[in-house]
C-alpha positions as CSV (number, residue, x, y, z in Angstrom):
1,M,-40.7,37.6,91.3
2,A,-39.0,34.3,92.0
3,A,-35.5,33.6,90.9
4,P,-35.2,31.2,87.9
5,L,-35.7,27.6,88.8
6,D,-32.7,25.5,89.3
7,P,-32.0,23.5,86.0
8,D,-32.2,20.1,87.6
9,C,-35.5,21.0,89.3
10,R,-36.8,22.3,85.8
11,R,-35.6,19.0,84.1
12,L,-37.5,16.9,86.7
13,L,-40.8,18.9,86.2
14,E,-40.4,18.6,82.4
15,M,-40.0,14.8,82.8
16,A,-43.1,14.6,85.0
17,Q,-45.1,16.7,82.4
18,A,-43.9,14.5,79.6
19,A,-44.9,11.4,81.6
20,N,-48.4,12.8,82.1
21,I,-48.2,12.2,85.9
22,P,-51.6,13.0,87.4
23,A,-51.9,16.0,89.8
24,Y,-52.5,14.9,93.3
25,E,-55.8,16.8,93.5
26,T,-57.2,14.6,90.7
27,L,-56.6,11.4,92.6
28,T,-58.1,9.6,95.5
29,P,-56.0,9.5,98.6
30,E,-55.2,5.9,98.0
31,A,-54.0,6.5,94.5
32,A,-52.0,9.6,95.7
33,R,-50.3,7.5,98.3
34,A,-49.2,4.9,95.8
35,Q,-48.0,7.5,93.3
36,Y,-46.1,9.4,95.9
37,A,-44.4,6.3,97.4
38,G,-43.4,5.2,94.0
39,G,-41.9,8.6,93.1
40,R,-39.8,8.9,96.3
41,S,-38.2,5.5,95.6
42,R,-37.2,6.7,92.1
43,L,-36.1,10.2,93.0
44,Q,-33.8,9.6,96.0
45,A,-30.0,8.9,96.0
46,P,-28.9,5.5,97.4
47,Q,-29.8,5.0,101.0
48,P,-27.1,6.2,103.5
49,T,-25.9,3.6,105.9
50,V,-26.5,4.2,109.6
51,A,-25.2,2.3,112.7
52,E,-28.6,0.9,113.8
53,V,-32.2,0.8,112.6
54,R,-34.8,-0.3,115.2
55,E,-38.4,-0.7,114.3
56,L,-40.6,0.3,117.3
57,R,-44.3,0.7,118.4
58,L,-45.5,3.7,120.4
59,P,-47.8,2.9,123.4
60,S,-50.8,3.5,121.1
61,G,-49.5,0.9,118.6
62,R,-48.3,3.5,116.0
63,A,-45.1,2.4,114.2
64,A,-42.0,4.4,114.7
65,R,-38.4,3.9,113.5
66,L,-35.2,4.7,115.5
67,L,-32.1,5.5,113.5
68,R,-28.7,5.8,115.2
69,P,-25.9,7.6,113.2
70,L,-22.7,6.2,111.9
71,G,-19.9,6.4,114.5
72,S,-22.2,6.1,117.5
73,A,-21.6,3.4,120.1
74,P,-24.2,0.9,121.1
75,G,-26.0,2.3,124.2
76,E,-24.5,5.7,124.0
77,A,-27.0,8.4,125.1
78,L,-27.3,10.5,122.0
79,P,-29.3,13.7,121.4
80,G,-32.5,12.9,119.5
81,L,-34.7,14.2,116.8
82,V,-38.4,13.3,116.6
83,F,-39.1,13.6,112.9
84,A,-42.5,13.9,111.2
85,H,-42.5,13.2,107.5
86,G,-44.2,15.5,104.8
87,G,-46.9,14.5,102.4
88,G,-49.8,16.9,103.2
89,W,-51.0,14.9,106.1
90,V,-52.5,12.5,103.4
91,F,-49.5,10.5,102.3
92,G,-45.9,9.7,103.2
93,D,-44.6,7.2,105.7
94,L,-41.4,5.9,107.3
95,D,-40.1,4.7,104.1
96,T,-40.7,7.7,101.9
97,H,-38.6,9.8,104.2
98,D,-36.1,7.3,105.4
99,H,-33.3,8.7,103.2
100,L,-33.9,12.2,104.6
101,A,-34.1,10.9,108.2
102,R,-30.9,8.8,107.8
103,S,-29.1,11.8,106.3
104,L,-30.1,14.0,109.3
105,A,-29.1,11.3,111.7
106,N,-25.6,11.0,110.2
107,G,-25.1,14.7,109.5
108,A,-26.2,15.8,113.0
109,G,-24.7,12.9,114.9
110,C,-28.0,12.4,116.6
111,A,-30.5,9.6,116.8
112,V,-33.7,10.1,114.8
113,L,-37.2,8.8,115.9
114,A,-39.4,8.9,112.9
115,V,-43.1,8.5,113.6
116,D,-45.7,6.9,111.2
117,Y,-48.6,9.2,112.3
118,R,-52.2,8.7,111.2
119,L,-53.2,10.2,107.8
120,A,-56.1,12.0,106.5
121,P,-58.9,11.8,105.5
122,E,-59.4,8.7,107.5
123,H,-57.9,10.5,110.6
124,R,-58.3,14.3,110.4
125,F,-56.9,17.1,112.5
126,P,-55.8,16.8,115.2
127,A,-55.0,13.1,114.9
128,A,-51.5,13.7,113.5
129,V,-50.8,16.2,116.2
130,E,-51.7,13.7,118.8
131,D,-49.5,11.0,117.2
132,V,-46.4,13.1,117.0
133,A,-46.9,14.4,120.5
134,E,-47.1,10.8,121.7
135,A,-43.7,10.2,120.0
136,V,-42.1,13.2,121.8
137,R,-43.4,12.0,125.1
138,F,-42.2,8.4,124.3
139,A,-38.7,9.6,123.4
140,A,-38.4,11.4,126.7
141,A,-39.9,8.7,128.9
142,E,-38.0,5.9,127.3
143,A,-34.7,7.8,126.7
144,R,-32.6,5.2,128.6
145,A,-34.0,2.2,126.7
146,L,-33.7,4.1,123.3
147,G,-30.2,5.3,124.0
148,L,-31.2,9.0,124.1
149,D,-30.3,12.0,126.1
150,A,-33.7,13.2,127.3
151,R,-32.1,16.7,128.0
152,R,-31.3,17.1,124.3
153,L,-34.4,16.5,122.2
154,A,-35.5,18.3,119.1
155,V,-38.5,18.1,116.7
156,G,-38.4,18.5,113.0
157,G,-40.1,17.7,109.7
158,D,-40.7,18.8,106.1
159,S,-43.8,20.4,104.8
160,A,-46.8,18.9,106.7
161,G,-44.2,17.4,109.0
162,G,-42.7,20.9,109.5
163,N,-46.2,22.0,110.5
164,L,-46.4,19.3,113.2
165,A,-42.9,20.1,114.4
166,A,-43.7,23.8,114.8
167,V,-46.8,22.7,116.8
168,M,-44.7,20.4,119.1
169,A,-42.5,23.4,119.9
170,L,-45.4,25.4,120.9
171,M,-46.9,22.5,123.0
172,A,-43.6,22.1,124.7
173,R,-43.5,25.8,125.5
174,E,-46.9,25.5,127.1
175,G,-45.8,22.5,129.2
176,A,-47.9,20.0,127.4
177,L,-44.7,18.1,126.2
178,P,-41.2,17.6,127.6
179,P,-38.8,20.5,127.0
180,L,-37.2,20.7,123.6
181,R,-33.8,21.9,122.6
182,F,-34.4,22.8,118.9
183,Q,-36.9,22.7,116.0
184,L,-36.0,21.9,112.4
185,L,-38.7,23.4,110.1
186,L,-38.1,22.4,106.4
187,Y,-40.4,24.3,104.0
188,P,-43.2,24.1,106.6
189,V,-47.0,24.7,106.4
190,V,-47.7,27.2,109.1
191,E,-51.0,28.8,108.0
192,M,-54.2,26.9,107.0
193,A,-56.1,29.9,105.5
194,Q,-53.7,30.0,102.5
195,T,-54.0,33.7,102.1
196,H,-50.3,34.6,101.6
197,D,-49.3,36.1,98.2
198,S,-47.2,33.1,97.2
199,M,-50.4,31.0,97.2
200,A,-51.5,32.9,94.1
201,R,-48.2,32.4,92.2
202,F,-48.3,28.5,91.9
203,E,-51.6,27.5,90.5
204,A,-49.9,25.2,88.0
205,G,-46.5,24.1,86.8
206,A,-44.8,23.6,90.2
207,A,-43.8,20.6,92.3
208,L,-46.4,21.7,94.8
209,T,-49.3,23.7,93.5
210,T,-52.0,25.8,95.3
211,P,-54.8,23.4,94.1
212,A,-52.8,20.5,95.7
213,M,-52.6,22.6,98.9
214,R,-56.4,23.1,98.9
215,W,-56.8,19.3,98.3
216,F,-54.6,18.5,101.3
217,R,-56.4,20.9,103.5
218,A,-59.8,19.6,102.5
219,H,-58.7,16.2,103.7
220,Y,-56.9,17.1,106.8
221,A,-58.7,20.2,108.2
222,P,-61.9,20.8,106.2
223,D,-63.6,22.8,108.9
224,P,-62.6,26.6,108.5
225,A,-63.1,27.0,112.3
226,S,-60.0,24.8,112.8
227,W,-57.8,27.0,110.9
228,N,-57.7,29.5,113.7
229,D,-56.4,26.7,116.1
230,W,-52.6,27.2,116.5
231,R,-52.3,23.4,116.4
232,A,-53.3,23.6,112.7
233,S,-51.9,27.1,112.0
234,P,-48.8,27.8,114.2
235,L,-48.5,31.2,112.7
236,R,-51.8,32.2,114.4
237,A,-50.4,31.5,117.9
238,A,-50.8,34.5,120.0
239,S,-47.1,34.4,120.8
240,L,-44.1,32.5,119.6
241,A,-41.9,33.7,122.4
242,G,-40.2,31.0,124.5
243,V,-40.2,28.2,121.9
244,A,-37.2,26.2,121.1
245,P,-34.5,27.8,118.9
246,A,-35.3,27.1,115.2
247,F,-33.9,26.4,111.8
248,V,-36.3,27.4,108.9
249,L,-35.7,26.4,105.4
250,T,-37.8,28.1,102.6
251,V,-37.6,27.6,98.9
252,G,-38.5,30.2,96.2
253,H,-40.7,27.9,94.1
254,D,-43.3,26.9,96.6
255,P,-46.8,28.3,97.5
256,L,-45.6,28.0,101.2
257,V,-42.6,30.4,100.8
258,D,-44.3,33.4,102.2
259,E,-45.8,31.9,105.2
260,G,-42.5,30.2,106.0
261,R,-40.7,33.6,105.7
262,D,-43.3,35.2,108.0
263,Y,-42.8,32.5,110.6
264,A,-39.1,32.9,110.6
265,A,-39.5,36.7,110.8
266,R,-41.9,36.3,113.7
267,L,-39.7,34.0,115.6
268,E,-36.8,36.6,115.4
269,R,-39.2,39.5,116.4
270,E,-40.4,37.6,119.4
271,G,-36.9,36.8,120.7
272,V,-36.4,33.3,119.5
273,A,-33.0,32.3,118.1
274,V,-33.6,31.5,114.5
275,T,-31.6,30.7,111.4
276,H,-33.5,31.2,108.2
277,L,-32.1,29.7,105.0
278,H,-33.8,30.7,101.8
279,A,-33.0,28.7,98.6
280,A,-34.5,31.0,96.0
281,D,-34.0,28.7,93.0
282,M,-35.3,25.5,94.7
283,M,-38.7,24.0,94.6
284,H,-41.0,22.3,97.3
285,G,-40.1,18.7,98.1
286,V,-36.4,18.9,97.0
287,L,-35.1,17.2,100.1
288,T,-36.5,14.0,99.0
289,M,-35.3,14.3,95.4
290,T,-31.5,13.9,95.9
291,G,-31.2,11.3,93.2
292,F,-32.1,14.0,90.5
293,I,-31.1,17.3,92.2
294,P,-27.7,17.0,93.7
295,R,-27.8,20.4,95.4
296,A,-30.6,19.0,97.7
297,A,-27.9,17.1,99.5
298,L,-26.2,20.5,100.3
299,L,-29.4,21.8,101.9
300,I,-29.7,18.7,103.9
301,E,-26.1,19.0,105.0
302,V,-26.8,22.6,106.2
303,A,-29.9,21.7,108.0
304,A,-28.1,18.8,109.7
305,R,-25.3,21.2,110.8
306,A,-27.9,23.5,112.3
307,L,-29.4,20.6,114.1
308,R,-26.1,19.4,115.4
309,E,-25.3,22.8,116.8
310,G,-28.7,23.3,118.2
311,L,-28.7,20.0,120.1
312,A,-25.2,20.8,121.5
313,G,-26.0,24.3,122.8
314,A,-27.9,25.1,126.0
315,G,-30.8,26.6,124.0
316,E,-33.7,28.7,125.3
317,G,-36.1,25.8,125.0
318,A,-34.0,23.6,127.2
Protein backbone atom coordinates (compact mmCIF):
# COMPACT_ATOMS: atom_id res chain seq x y z
CA MET A 1 0.00 0.00 0.00
CA ALA A 2 1.32 3.43 -0.96
CA ALA A 3 2.02 6.06 1.68
CA PRO A 4 -0.55 8.90 1.91
CA LEU A 5 -0.18 11.43 -0.88
CA ASP A 6 1.55 14.70 0.00
CA PRO A 7 -1.11 17.36 0.82
CA ASP A 8 0.10 19.74 -1.89
CA CYS A 9 -0.07 16.96 -4.47
CA ARG A 10 -3.57 16.05 -3.29
CA ARG A 11 -4.70 19.66 -3.50
CA LEU A 12 -3.41 19.93 -7.06
CA LEU A 13 -5.26 16.77 -8.12
CA GLU A 14 -8.46 18.09 -6.50
CA MET A 15 -8.09 21.37 -8.40
CA ALA A 16 -7.65 19.48 -11.68
CA GLN A 17 -10.74 17.39 -10.97
CA ALA A 18 -12.82 20.47 -10.09
CA ALA A 19 -11.70 22.14 -13.33
CA ASN A 20 -12.78 19.06 -15.35
CA ILE A 21 -9.39 18.86 -17.09
CA PRO A 22 -9.67 16.04 -19.65
CA ALA A 23 -7.61 12.89 -19.29
CA TYR A 24 -4.85 12.71 -21.88
CA GLU A 25 -6.12 9.41 -23.26
CA THR A 26 -9.37 11.14 -24.27
CA LEU A 27 -7.55 13.73 -26.39
CA THR A 28 -5.82 13.85 -29.73
CA PRO A 29 -2.03 14.17 -29.56
CA GLU A 30 -2.32 17.79 -30.74
CA ALA A 31 -4.83 18.68 -28.01
CA ALA A 32 -2.78 16.83 -25.39
CA ARG A 33 0.32 18.81 -26.38
CA ALA A 34 -1.50 22.10 -25.97
CA GLN A 35 -2.99 21.07 -22.62
CA TYR A 36 0.34 19.86 -21.27
CA ALA A 37 2.25 22.97 -22.40
CA GLY A 38 -0.32 25.25 -20.78
CA GLY A 39 -0.28 23.26 -17.57
CA ARG A 40 3.52 23.32 -17.22
CA SER A 41 3.62 27.11 -17.60
CA ARG A 42 1.11 27.52 -14.75
CA LEU A 43 2.52 24.85 -12.43
CA GLN A 44 6.17 25.84 -12.28
CA ALA A 45 7.95 28.29 -10.03
CA PRO A 46 9.60 31.39 -11.54
CA GLN A 47 12.33 30.52 -14.04
CA PRO A 48 15.82 30.24 -12.53
CA THR A 49 18.43 32.53 -14.02
CA VAL A 50 21.39 30.86 -15.74
CA ALA A 51 24.64 32.30 -17.07
CA GLU A 52 23.92 31.58 -20.74
CA VAL A 53 21.17 30.22 -22.96
CA ARG A 54 22.15 29.19 -26.48
CA GLU A 55 19.62 27.96 -29.06
CA LEU A 56 21.24 25.35 -31.31
CA ARG A 57 20.55 22.95 -34.15
CA LEU A 58 21.85 19.40 -34.27
CA PRO A 59 23.29 18.23 -37.61
CA SER A 60 19.89 16.71 -38.47
CA GLY A 61 18.20 20.07 -37.88
CA ARG A 62 16.60 19.11 -34.58
CA ALA A 63 16.46 21.97 -32.08
CA ALA A 64 18.52 21.87 -28.89
CA ARG A 65 19.16 24.33 -26.09
CA LEU A 66 22.43 24.77 -24.21
CA LEU A 67 22.23 26.13 -20.66
CA ARG A 68 25.32 27.16 -18.72
CA PRO A 69 25.03 27.53 -14.94
CA LEU A 70 25.35 30.61 -12.82
CA GLY A 71 28.94 31.21 -11.79
CA SER A 72 30.46 29.62 -14.87
CA ALA A 73 32.96 31.59 -16.93
CA PRO A 74 32.50 32.09 -20.69
CA GLY A 75 34.40 29.40 -22.55
CA GLU A 76 35.05 27.34 -19.41
CA ALA A 77 35.00 23.62 -20.21
CA LEU A 78 32.16 22.35 -18.04
CA PRO A 79 30.84 18.86 -17.43
CA GLY A 80 27.68 18.33 -19.44
CA LEU A 81 24.27 16.70 -19.18
CA VAL A 82 22.35 15.71 -22.30
CA PHE A 83 18.75 16.04 -21.14
CA ALA A 84 15.63 14.42 -22.63
CA HIS A 85 12.27 15.79 -21.50
CA GLY A 86 9.30 13.75 -20.36
CA GLY A 87 5.82 13.66 -21.86
CA GLY A 88 5.19 10.08 -22.88
CA TRP A 89 7.11 10.53 -26.14
CA VAL A 90 3.97 12.36 -27.37
CA PHE A 91 4.26 15.85 -25.86
CA GLY A 92 6.71 18.07 -24.02
CA ASP A 93 9.44 20.26 -25.48
CA LEU A 94 12.36 22.49 -24.61
CA ASP A 95 10.09 25.04 -22.95
CA THR A 96 7.96 22.69 -20.83
CA HIS A 97 11.11 21.38 -19.15
CA ASP A 98 13.25 24.50 -19.23
CA HIS A 99 12.74 25.13 -15.51
CA LEU A 100 13.93 21.63 -14.61
CA ALA A 101 16.88 21.82 -17.02
CA ARG A 102 17.95 25.21 -15.61
CA SER A 103 17.61 23.96 -12.03
CA LEU A 104 19.78 20.94 -12.79
CA ALA A 105 22.39 23.12 -14.50
CA ASN A 106 22.66 25.48 -11.54
CA GLY A 107 22.43 22.78 -8.90
CA ALA A 108 25.01 20.50 -10.51
CA GLY A 109 27.28 23.23 -11.83
CA CYS A 110 27.17 21.67 -15.28
CA ALA A 111 26.06 22.68 -18.74
CA VAL A 112 22.79 21.13 -19.92
CA LEU A 113 22.12 20.31 -23.56
CA ALA A 114 18.36 19.76 -23.84
CA VAL A 115 17.17 18.10 -27.05
CA ASP A 116 13.83 18.61 -28.80
CA TYR A 117 13.48 15.04 -30.06
CA ARG A 118 10.80 13.95 -32.53
CA LEU A 119 7.44 13.03 -31.03
CA ALA A 120 4.96 10.22 -31.61
CA PRO A 121 2.69 9.28 -33.27
CA GLU A 122 4.16 11.21 -36.20
CA HIS A 123 7.56 9.71 -35.37
CA ARG A 124 7.36 6.39 -33.57
CA PHE A 125 10.00 4.26 -31.88
CA PRO A 126 12.95 4.43 -32.37
CA ALA A 127 12.91 8.04 -33.69
CA ALA A 128 13.30 9.59 -30.21
CA VAL A 129 16.17 7.21 -29.45
CA GLU A 130 17.94 8.27 -32.65
CA ASP A 131 17.53 11.98 -31.87
CA VAL A 132 18.84 11.79 -28.31
CA ALA A 133 21.73 9.62 -29.48
CA GLU A 134 22.54 12.32 -32.04
CA ALA A 135 22.59 14.89 -29.24
CA VAL A 136 25.05 12.79 -27.21
CA ARG A 137 27.35 12.44 -30.22
CA PHE A 138 27.03 16.17 -30.92
CA ALA A 139 27.92 17.08 -27.33
CA ALA A 140 31.08 14.98 -27.54
CA ALA A 141 32.13 15.97 -31.06
CA GLU A 142 31.50 19.70 -30.55
CA ALA A 143 32.60 19.85 -26.92
CA ARG A 144 35.18 22.58 -27.48
CA ALA A 145 32.74 24.86 -29.34
CA LEU A 146 30.05 24.23 -26.73
CA GLY A 147 32.34 24.79 -23.76
CA LEU A 148 32.04 21.19 -22.58
CA ASP A 149 34.49 18.68 -21.18
CA ALA A 150 33.93 15.64 -23.42
CA ARG A 151 35.39 13.40 -20.70
CA ARG A 152 32.59 14.35 -18.29
CA LEU A 153 29.27 13.80 -20.03
CA ALA A 154 26.06 12.48 -18.50
CA VAL A 155 22.56 11.70 -19.74
CA GLY A 156 19.32 12.30 -17.92
CA GLY A 157 15.61 12.78 -18.21
CA ASP A 158 12.25 12.42 -16.53
CA SER A 159 9.60 9.79 -17.34
CA ALA A 160 9.85 9.10 -21.10
CA GLY A 161 13.06 11.13 -21.02
CA GLY A 162 14.34 8.82 -18.29
CA ASN A 163 13.62 5.92 -20.62
CA LEU A 164 15.70 7.55 -23.34
CA ALA A 165 18.53 8.35 -20.91
CA ALA A 166 18.70 4.73 -19.73
CA VAL A 167 18.86 3.62 -23.36
CA MET A 168 21.73 6.07 -24.03
CA ALA A 169 23.69 4.57 -21.13
CA LEU A 170 23.26 1.10 -22.60
CA MET A 171 24.27 2.33 -26.06
CA ALA A 172 27.38 3.95 -24.60
CA ARG A 173 28.33 0.71 -22.89
CA GLU A 174 27.97 -1.07 -26.23
CA GLY A 175 30.29 1.45 -27.88
CA ALA A 176 27.54 2.97 -30.04
CA LEU A 177 27.94 6.32 -28.24
CA PRO A 178 30.82 8.17 -26.60
CA PRO A 179 31.60 7.14 -23.00
CA LEU A 180 29.28 8.52 -20.35
CA ARG A 181 30.11 9.40 -16.79
CA PHE A 182 26.62 9.27 -15.22
CA GLN A 183 22.90 8.69 -15.85
CA LEU A 184 20.11 10.61 -14.10
CA LEU A 185 16.82 8.68 -14.26
CA LEU A 186 13.84 10.56 -12.85
CA TYR A 187 10.76 8.33 -12.45
CA PRO A 188 11.74 6.59 -15.71
CA VAL A 189 9.78 4.27 -17.99
CA VAL A 190 11.89 1.13 -18.35
CA GLU A 191 9.37 -1.60 -19.32
CA MET A 192 6.94 -1.32 -22.24
CA ALA A 193 4.90 -4.42 -21.41
CA GLN A 194 3.32 -2.62 -18.42
CA THR A 195 3.00 -5.79 -16.36
CA HIS A 196 4.34 -4.56 -13.01
CA ASP A 197 1.94 -4.61 -10.06
CA SER A 198 1.89 -0.82 -9.71
CA MET A 199 0.26 -0.57 -13.14
CA ALA A 200 -2.88 -2.06 -11.59
CA ARG A 201 -3.00 0.46 -8.74
CA PHE A 202 -3.43 3.68 -10.70
CA GLU A 203 -6.30 3.19 -13.12
CA ALA A 204 -7.76 6.55 -12.09
CA GLY A 205 -7.28 9.49 -9.73
CA ALA A 206 -3.53 9.96 -10.20
CA ALA A 207 -1.36 12.49 -11.99
CA LEU A 208 -0.30 9.68 -14.34
CA THR A 209 -2.72 6.81 -14.80
CA THR A 210 -2.39 3.40 -16.37
CA PRO A 211 -4.85 4.28 -19.18
CA ALA A 212 -2.64 7.25 -20.03
CA MET A 213 0.41 4.98 -20.14
CA ARG A 214 -1.41 2.66 -22.53
CA TRP A 215 -2.26 5.69 -24.70
CA PHE A 216 1.37 6.82 -24.73
CA ARG A 217 2.56 3.36 -25.67
CA ALA A 218 -0.04 3.03 -28.42
CA HIS A 219 1.37 6.17 -30.01
CA TYR A 220 5.08 5.52 -29.49
CA ALA A 221 5.52 1.74 -29.66
CA PRO A 222 2.27 0.13 -30.84
CA ASP A 223 3.94 -3.07 -32.08
CA PRO A 224 4.27 -5.56 -29.19
CA ALA A 225 7.33 -7.03 -30.89
CA SER A 226 9.18 -3.76 -30.15
CA TRP A 227 8.60 -4.10 -26.41
CA ASN A 228 11.33 -6.74 -26.18
CA ASP A 229 13.88 -4.36 -27.71
CA TRP A 230 16.01 -2.88 -24.91
CA ARG A 231 15.94 0.45 -26.77
CA ALA A 232 12.24 0.53 -25.80
CA SER A 233 12.44 -1.49 -22.56
CA PRO A 234 15.85 -1.03 -20.91
CA LEU A 235 14.77 -3.40 -18.15
CA ARG A 236 14.81 -6.18 -20.77
CA ALA A 237 18.49 -5.73 -21.62
CA ALA A 238 20.32 -9.02 -21.13
CA SER A 239 22.76 -7.27 -18.81
CA LEU A 240 23.06 -3.83 -17.23
CA ALA A 241 26.63 -4.43 -16.12
CA GLY A 242 29.11 -1.79 -17.20
CA VAL A 243 26.69 1.09 -17.72
CA ALA A 244 27.42 4.48 -16.20
CA PRO A 245 26.69 5.00 -12.49
CA ALA A 246 23.12 6.08 -11.88
CA PHE A 247 20.77 8.12 -9.77
CA VAL A 248 17.22 6.74 -9.89
CA LEU A 249 14.24 8.64 -8.48
CA THR A 250 10.96 6.84 -7.93
CA VAL A 251 7.74 8.22 -6.44
CA GLY A 252 5.07 6.24 -4.63
CA HIS A 253 2.00 7.49 -6.48
CA ASP A 254 3.02 6.43 -9.95
CA PRO A 255 2.19 3.42 -12.15
CA LEU A 256 5.91 3.35 -13.03
CA VAL A 257 7.13 2.97 -9.45
CA ASP A 258 7.64 -0.80 -9.44
CA GLU A 259 9.56 -0.93 -12.71
CA GLY A 260 11.76 1.95 -11.55
CA ARG A 261 12.51 0.14 -8.32
CA ASP A 262 13.30 -3.04 -10.24
CA TYR A 263 15.69 -1.15 -12.50
CA ALA A 264 17.57 0.36 -9.57
CA ALA A 265 17.77 -3.05 -7.90
CA ARG A 266 19.07 -4.68 -11.08
CA LEU A 267 21.73 -2.01 -11.49
CA GLU A 268 22.95 -2.73 -7.97
CA ARG A 269 22.87 -6.52 -8.44
CA GLU A 270 24.87 -6.24 -11.65
CA GLY A 271 27.63 -4.15 -10.13
CA VAL A 272 26.64 -0.62 -11.15
CA ALA A 273 27.03 2.17 -8.61
CA VAL A 274 23.48 3.43 -8.04
CA THR A 275 21.73 5.81 -5.68
CA HIS A 276 17.99 5.12 -5.47
CA LEU A 277 15.80 7.79 -3.89
CA HIS A 278 12.16 6.82 -3.27
CA ALA A 279 9.72 9.61 -2.38
CA ALA A 280 6.78 7.57 -1.09
CA ASP A 281 4.30 10.44 -0.79
CA MET A 282 5.05 12.13 -4.14
CA MET A 283 3.36 11.66 -7.51
CA HIS A 284 4.54 11.36 -11.09
CA GLY A 285 5.46 14.64 -12.76
CA VAL A 286 6.18 16.47 -9.52
CA LEU A 287 9.51 17.87 -10.74
CA THR A 288 7.68 20.11 -13.20
CA MET A 289 5.17 21.29 -10.58
CA THR A 290 7.46 23.33 -8.34
CA GLY A 291 5.09 26.29 -8.22
CA PHE A 292 2.43 24.24 -6.42
CA ILE A 293 4.50 21.56 -4.70
CA PRO A 294 7.40 23.18 -2.82
CA ARG A 295 9.00 19.86 -1.83
CA ALA A 296 9.61 19.15 -5.52
CA ALA A 297 12.46 21.66 -5.36
CA LEU A 298 14.13 19.52 -2.69
CA LEU A 299 13.97 16.45 -4.96
CA ILE A 300 15.57 18.45 -7.78
CA GLU A 301 18.26 19.66 -5.37
CA VAL A 302 19.08 16.09 -4.33
CA ALA A 303 19.14 14.91 -7.96
CA ALA A 304 21.40 17.83 -8.94
CA ARG A 305 23.78 17.04 -6.07
CA ALA A 306 24.02 13.42 -7.24
CA LEU A 307 24.68 14.64 -10.79
CA ARG A 308 27.39 17.03 -9.57
CA GLU A 309 29.13 14.25 -7.66
CA GLY A 310 28.73 11.77 -10.50
CA LEU A 311 30.32 14.12 -12.99
CA ALA A 312 33.16 14.92 -10.62
CA GLY A 313 34.17 11.31 -9.92
CA ALA A 314 35.99 8.87 -12.17
CA GLY A 315 32.94 6.67 -12.64
CA GLU A 316 32.83 3.17 -14.08
CA GLY A 317 31.30 4.49 -17.28
CA ALA A 318 34.15 6.92 -17.91
